[in-house]
C-alpha positions as a printed Julia matrix, in Angstrom:
427×3 Matrix{Float64}:
  18.91   15.63  -29.91
  15.31   15.96  -31.22
  14.06   19.39  -32.04
  10.34   20.0   -31.47
   8.55   22.91  -33.09
   5.34   24.41  -31.9
   3.77   27.82  -32.59
   2.68   27.99  -28.98
   4.62   26.8   -25.86
   2.61   25.94  -22.68
   3.53   24.23  -19.44
   1.31   21.3   -20.45
   3.28   20.82  -23.75
   6.63   21.12  -21.86
   5.5    18.55  -19.28
   4.29   15.86  -21.74
   7.41   16.27  -23.93
   9.47   15.76  -20.76
   7.67   12.6   -20.0
   7.67   11.19  -23.6
  11.26   11.92  -24.5
  13.21   12.03  -21.26
  11.44    9.58  -19.03
  10.07    6.99  -21.52
  12.27    7.13  -24.63
  15.33    8.36  -22.76
  16.53   11.09  -25.2
  17.16   14.83  -25.03
  14.97   17.2   -26.91
  14.64   20.97  -27.42
  11.47   22.94  -27.94
  11.5    25.94  -30.27
   8.98   28.51  -31.65
  11.46   29.54  -34.38
  10.44   28.08  -37.75
  13.84   29.07  -39.2
  15.76   27.15  -36.58
  13.43   24.19  -36.98
  13.96   24.06  -40.67
  17.76   24.42  -40.4
  18.1    21.6   -37.77
  19.88   18.64  -39.27
  18.77   15.98  -36.75
  15.33   14.49  -36.09
  12.48   16.89  -35.92
   8.96   16.72  -34.54
   6.46   19.34  -35.9
   3.73   19.88  -33.37
   1.55   22.28  -35.43
  -1.12   22.28  -38.15
   1.41   23.53  -40.73
   3.1    21.13  -43.13
   6.88   21.36  -42.77
   9.02   19.21  -44.98
  11.48   16.62  -43.6
   9.76   16.42  -40.21
   7.4    14.14  -38.36
   4.09   16.04  -37.87
   1.6    15.69  -35.01
  -1.43   17.99  -35.54
  -2.31   19.44  -32.21
  -5.7    19.23  -30.49
  -6.63   22.04  -28.11
  -6.11   20.49  -24.72
  -2.43   21.34  -24.38
  -3.29   25.01  -25.0
  -6.03   25.17  -22.49
  -5.56   26.21  -18.77
  -8.95   25.01  -17.54
 -10.23   21.46  -16.57
 -13.31   20.58  -18.51
 -15.17   17.59  -19.85
 -13.42   16.33  -22.99
 -15.44   14.78  -25.76
 -13.3    11.75  -26.2
 -13.91    9.11  -28.93
 -11.74    6.07  -28.78
 -10.75    4.39  -32.09
  -8.91    1.1   -32.17
  -6.23    0.74  -34.96
  -4.16   -2.44  -35.1
  -5.22   -3.35  -31.58
  -4.13   -0.01  -30.17
  -6.62    2.55  -28.74
  -6.34    6.19  -30.02
  -8.21    9.32  -29.13
  -7.97   13.18  -29.71
  -8.39   12.68  -33.35
  -7.17   15.66  -35.43
  -7.26   14.45  -39.06
  -8.13   11.34  -41.02
  -6.34    8.48  -39.32
  -4.35   11.02  -37.3
  -4.29   11.48  -33.53
  -2.61   13.79  -31.11
  -0.5    11.33  -29.18
   0.85   14.08  -26.91
  -2.55   15.34  -25.92
  -3.65   11.69  -25.24
  -0.58   11.05  -23.16
  -1.08   14.2   -21.08
  -4.71   13.34  -20.42
  -3.71    9.83  -19.22
  -0.66   10.9   -17.14
  -2.32   13.69  -15.25
  -5.45   11.59  -14.42
  -7.37   14.44  -16.03
 -10.7    12.54  -15.52
 -10.16   12.26  -11.84
 -10.29   16.14  -11.39
 -13.8    16.07  -12.79
 -16.88   15.22  -10.72
 -17.28   11.5   -10.04
 -19.14    9.09   -7.77
 -16.55    7.68   -5.29
 -16.56    4.16   -3.73
 -17.18    3.48   -0.13
 -13.58    4.57    0.68
 -14.06    7.88   -1.29
 -11.79    6.71   -4.08
 -12.15    7.18   -7.8
 -13.48    3.88   -9.15
 -11.46    1.94  -11.74
 -14.78    0.97  -13.42
 -15.52    4.73  -14.09
 -12.29    5.3   -15.91
 -12.09    5.65  -19.75
  -9.38    2.97  -19.92
 -11.66    0.33  -18.21
 -14.83    1.26  -20.05
 -13.06    1.17  -23.42
 -11.06   -1.91  -22.62
  -7.48   -0.66  -22.59
  -6.8    -0.6   -18.87
  -4.38   -3.52  -19.2
  -2.34   -1.82  -21.89
   0.42    0.72  -21.08
  -0.99    3.03  -23.78
   1.33    5.98  -23.13
   4.39    3.74  -23.58
   2.82    2.25  -26.79
   2.11    5.74  -28.18
   5.71    6.77  -27.32
   7.03    3.65  -29.18
   5.03    4.8   -32.24
   6.56    8.3   -32.06
   9.97    6.54  -31.84
   9.27    4.3   -34.77
   8.07    7.12  -36.99
  11.01    9.33  -36.09
  13.35    6.44  -36.76
  11.71    5.81  -40.12
  12.31    9.43  -41.18
  15.65    9.89  -39.57
  17.28    6.49  -39.69
  20.68    8.05  -38.78
  19.47    8.84  -35.26
  19.81    6.08  -32.73
  17.46    5.81  -29.72
  18.98    4.2   -26.61
  17.9     0.69  -25.9
  15.63    0.44  -22.79
  15.53   -2.59  -20.53
  12.68   -4.27  -18.77
  12.88   -3.86  -15.03
  10.92   -5.08  -12.03
  10.29   -3.81   -8.56
   8.65   -5.91   -5.8
   6.82   -3.81   -3.09
   5.18   -4.77    0.19
   2.72   -2.85    2.26
   3.06   -3.86    5.99
  -0.44   -2.85    7.14
  -0.29   -5.33   10.06
   3.15   -6.7    10.8
   1.94   -9.28   13.22
  -1.48  -10.94   13.9
  -0.82  -11.94   17.63
   2.81  -10.8    18.45
   3.34   -7.33   20.07
  -0.18   -7.21   21.44
  -0.72   -6.93   25.21
  -1.76   -9.93   27.31
  -5.28   -8.5    28.07
  -5.84   -7.32   24.51
  -4.81  -10.69   23.2
  -6.83  -12.82   25.61
  -9.9   -10.5    25.14
  -9.74  -10.91   21.35
  -9.39  -14.71   21.83
 -12.53  -14.77   23.95
 -14.53  -12.64   21.39
 -13.33  -15.02   18.58
 -14.59  -17.98   20.57
 -17.88  -16.45   21.38
 -18.42  -15.41   17.74
 -17.21  -18.93   16.6
 -14.33  -17.55   14.47
 -12.75  -21.0    14.27
  -9.76  -20.13   12.16
  -8.75  -17.18   14.16
  -9.19  -19.12   17.43
  -6.82  -21.89   15.96
  -4.29  -19.41   14.8
  -4.18  -17.67   18.18
  -3.99  -21.02   20.13
  -1.1   -22.03   17.83
   0.75  -18.82   18.53
   0.34  -19.44   22.27
   1.91  -22.93   21.67
   4.83  -22.3    19.36
   5.17  -18.44   19.45
   5.31  -18.32   15.62
   3.0   -15.44   14.28
   1.01  -16.27   11.19
   1.71  -12.89    9.69
   5.43  -13.26   10.22
   6.17  -14.21    6.59
   9.27  -11.92    6.41
  11.88  -14.75    6.25
   9.99  -16.41    3.43
   9.8   -13.14    1.57
  13.53  -12.53    1.97
  14.33  -15.93    0.78
  12.27  -16.12   -2.39
  12.69  -12.52   -3.42
  16.43  -12.2    -2.72
  17.25  -11.57   -6.41
  14.42   -8.96   -6.95
  14.75   -5.35   -5.79
  12.18   -4.91   -2.99
  10.62   -1.85   -1.33
   8.72   -1.88    2.02
   6.09    0.51    3.23
   5.26    0.51    6.89
   2.04    1.77    8.44
   2.77    3.6    11.73
  -0.5     5.32   12.3
  -2.51    5.29   15.5
  -5.34    2.82   15.66
  -8.55    3.52   13.76
 -11.21    1.62   11.98
  -8.98    0.89    9.01
  -5.57    1.25   10.6
  -4.8    -1.83   12.59
  -0.94   -2.35   12.79
   0.55   -2.92   16.26
   1.62    0.17   18.11
   4.56    2.01   16.6
   6.67    1.87   19.76
   6.49   -1.88   20.18
  10.06   -3.34   20.33
   9.21   -6.32   17.96
   8.14   -3.88   15.29
  11.09   -1.66   15.7
  13.31   -4.56   15.42
  11.48   -5.69   12.23
  11.82   -2.34   10.69
  15.51   -2.03   11.42
  16.24   -5.62   10.16
  14.49   -4.98    6.87
  15.83   -1.37    6.53
  19.35   -2.83    6.7
  18.87   -4.56    3.35
  15.97   -2.78    1.55
  14.42    0.5     0.94
  11.71    1.58    3.33
   8.9     4.08    2.96
   5.95    5.35    4.97
   2.49    3.95    4.53
   0.34    6.93    5.48
  -2.67    5.78    7.5
  -6.23    5.76    6.3
  -7.19    8.58    8.63
  -4.25   10.77    7.51
  -6.21   11.54    4.32
  -8.56   13.87    6.25
  -5.95   14.83    8.92
  -2.72   15.82    7.12
  -0.73   16.43   10.26
  -0.85   12.69   10.81
   1.47   12.17    7.76
   4.07   14.3     9.53
   3.82   12.37   12.75
   3.92    8.94   11.16
   6.86    9.86    8.98
   8.72   11.12   11.89
   8.05    7.93   13.82
   9.58    5.88   10.98
  12.55    8.29   10.53
  13.34    7.9    14.3
  13.41    4.12   13.96
  15.46    3.9    10.74
  17.69    6.85   11.65
  17.4     8.55    8.37
  15.05   10.7     6.22
  12.06    8.98    4.63
  11.13   10.31    1.19
   8.89    7.52   -0.32
   5.39    6.57    0.36
   2.33    4.58   -0.63
  -1.19    5.46    0.44
  -3.05    3.03    2.8
  -6.14    1.66    0.88
  -4.64    3.44   -2.05
  -6.56    6.6    -1.13
  -5.65    9.12   -3.73
  -7.38   12.36   -4.35
  -6.12   14.76   -7.05
  -4.32   16.97   -6.44
  -4.8    17.18   -2.67
  -3.11   13.93   -1.68
   0.1    14.6    -3.68
   0.33   18.1    -2.58
   0.03   16.94    1.12
   2.89   14.39    0.51
   5.1    17.07   -1.03
   4.51   19.32    2.01
   5.74   16.44    4.16
   8.95   15.85    2.25
   7.92   12.93    0.16
   9.65   12.79   -3.22
   8.44    9.58   -4.64
   4.97    8.03   -4.27
   3.9     4.44   -5.23
   0.06    4.73   -4.94
  -0.73    4.95   -8.68
  -2.93    1.97   -9.37
  -6.52    0.97   -8.79
  -7.72   -1.32   -5.98
 -10.46   -3.09   -7.8
  -8.82   -3.73  -11.22
  -5.34   -4.66  -12.4
  -3.56   -2.57  -15.08
  -2.26    0.85  -15.83
  -4.24    3.59  -14.08
  -2.15    6.37  -15.81
  -1.47    4.33  -18.91
   2.21    4.17  -18.18
   4.76    1.69  -16.71
   7.58    4.17  -16.02
   8.32    6.49  -13.22
   7.36   10.19  -14.18
   6.76   13.44  -12.49
   3.3    14.65  -11.08
   1.55   17.5   -12.82
  -0.93   19.47  -10.83
  -3.77   20.53  -13.15
  -5.08   23.09  -10.73
  -1.72   24.84  -10.49
  -0.81   24.07  -14.11
   2.72   23.06  -13.29
   4.99   20.06  -12.85
   5.61   19.33   -9.18
   8.55   17.98   -7.26
   7.1    14.51   -6.79
   7.73   11.38   -8.89
   5.04    8.77   -9.4
   5.88    5.14   -9.6
   2.79    3.28  -10.96
   2.11   -0.37  -10.01
   0.22   -2.9   -12.22
  -1.06   -5.52   -9.82
  -2.03   -5.89   -6.1
  -2.72   -9.17   -4.33
  -5.96   -8.01   -2.95
  -7.28   -6.96   -6.33
  -6.68  -10.47   -7.64
  -8.15  -12.26   -4.64
 -10.66   -9.94   -2.87
 -11.99   -7.91   -5.75
 -11.67  -10.14   -8.83
 -12.2   -13.34   -6.84
  -9.53  -15.16   -8.9
  -8.22  -18.61   -7.99
  -4.37  -18.75   -7.47
  -4.15  -20.38  -10.88
  -6.14  -17.62  -12.61
  -4.13  -15.0   -10.78
  -0.83  -16.33  -12.1
  -2.22  -16.08  -15.68
  -3.31  -12.53  -15.01
   0.07  -11.6   -13.58
   1.81  -13.24  -16.59
  -0.09  -11.25  -19.06
   0.57   -7.92  -17.25
   4.29   -8.75  -17.16
   4.17   -9.44  -20.9
   2.62   -6.13  -21.61
   5.37   -4.36  -19.65
   8.15   -6.35  -21.27
   6.78   -5.37  -24.81
   7.53   -1.69  -24.01
  10.57   -2.29  -21.89
   8.94   -0.72  -18.95
   8.91   -1.07  -15.11
   6.76   -3.75  -13.63
   5.74   -3.02  -10.06
   3.73   -5.46   -7.97
   2.03   -4.78   -4.61
   1.85   -7.47   -1.9
   1.16   -7.65    1.81
   3.01   -9.85    4.38
  -0.44  -11.03    5.63
  -1.54  -12.33    2.23
   1.39  -14.77    2.21
   0.12  -16.32    5.55
  -1.77  -19.07    3.8
  -4.65  -18.25    6.22
  -8.0   -16.22    6.22
  -8.7   -16.88    2.52
  -5.14  -16.74    1.2
  -4.45  -20.45    0.91
  -2.27  -21.11   -2.19
  -1.17  -17.57   -2.61
   2.42  -18.11   -1.64
   2.66  -20.01   -4.85
   1.31  -17.1    -6.82
   3.99  -14.81   -5.33
   6.77  -17.27   -6.2
   5.45  -17.82   -9.71
   5.45  -14.04  -10.18
   9.05  -13.72   -9.07
  10.04  -16.61  -11.49
   8.39  -14.77  -14.3
  10.3   -11.6   -13.48
  13.58  -13.35  -13.89
């Protein structure tokens, strides 16, 4: 066991120690204010104070873990051996616990910011993007540094070996392009597409009338190529709105699909776009999914990745969600919270760790194609580098795909190959 000494104990300090030692490094620790107990401890010791204590690893504290307010932090990023550091406390010394806390809590997203058109915090406004470390899992890297320094001082202590893991996730925004829609709705849409000269949509719909194969029905392909990779699905069951376009939740074809997938894979709710302003809809949509699968639903991912701190997570908690997979940016790939491990949510307004686990993802299909405008070949290179970064720290690589992006239609030609290449790299 690792003993940590601090003159002051706060909920912020306890939280970040939990993440660093329990969730990332996988070891037990104990926190003490007793200097005598700390000095008498025979195992590895971390001294989180400004006092020199022999035979211990020291991290000099900055002030942020003792604060109980949310304020603009004057952050200066320094690069040492290709690793970014901030919260400098001494010559060539940095408070890695404070830096980790700042990243994990998404501290900067509690401060005033200019949202994008979907009222989201923009990746381009983040410190990580502006300072060039968004594609580095810095919290994991800092944890490794703490581990290495403790191992150097206490070689008799053995840290457990961590293994790289991967999770494949799919958001089912629109299960089918044509299937499950009423005759009049389908024909009316076809007529509009003809009048507006939407050639590809017309061809796809006429093809469906001919062979009854829906272009978005890529589920057999997904099952075949990802059978050796753990996969988690999120279904959108909200009522139709401007940005919620799945077929109606009570359609038999959709119910059959959900039950079929649920027999083999984990399933979560994909709260609708409009649910972000009308929380009761999360309750309704979750109940719809639970009725179909016949069991409690405790996982989720926000549609359009709409995430507002701490409001969104508190709404999910109130609806019985225990694990959320929304932690990632839409417009940029990388590590929004600087970490590639599941970890608990900390509410800065309440100043407490909350009963919700966050599973960050690193790459989304729409980010690569729609936002970054990468070719399939360029996308494979980007994915490969992200996987490399996660493997270096023995973390969890999580990808986000949509069944519709594997249709090879509507600007997605060649992207099935990207998906397959990613799965090969994960093996």
